[in-house]
C-alpha positions in Angstrom: 111.0 104.5 85.5 107.9 106.2 86.5 105.9 107.3 89.3 102.5 108.1 89.3 100.9 110.0 92.5 97.2 109.8 92.9 94.5 110.6 96.2 97.7 109.0 98.3 98.4 106.0 96.2 101.2 105.9 93.9 102.1 103.7 91.2 105.7 103.0 90.2 106.1 102.2 86.5 109.3 100.6 84.7 111.0 98.0 82.6 113.2 94.9 84.4 115.8 96.4 86.4 114.9 99.9 86.6 115.1 100.1 90.0 111.7 99.9 91.1 111.5 97.5 93.6 114.6 99.7 95.2 113.2 102.7 95.2 109.9 101.2 97.0 111.9 99.7 99.4 114.1 102.5 100.2 111.0 105.2 100.6 108.7 103.0 102.6 112.2 102.7 104.9 112.1 106.0 105.4 109.2 107.5 104.8 107.5 104.8 107.5 104.1 105.0 105.2 101.8 101.3 104.5 102.6 99.6 101.5 100.7 97.4 99.6 102.9 95.5 96.9 101.4 93.8 94.2 104.0 92.0 91.8 102.9 89.9 88.8 106.3 87.9 88.4 108.2 88.2 91.4 106.3 85.6 94.4 107.2 86.3 98.0 109.6 84.3 98.9 112.1 86.5 96.2 111.1 89.8 97.0 112.0 89.0 101.4 115.5 86.9 100.1 116.2 90.4 97.7 115.2 93.0 100.7 117.3 91.1 103.3 
């Protein structure tokens, strides 16, 4: 997994199963940051179900 940061924007990149979603959710929860989520393969319902 790789995290790119530039001017307040972070891009988390990695293969399936690398922990990108878990990392992003953990970071957001612990740092109270606003998030703009983009996924090509996962819809919102699946994301919310996985985070519950």
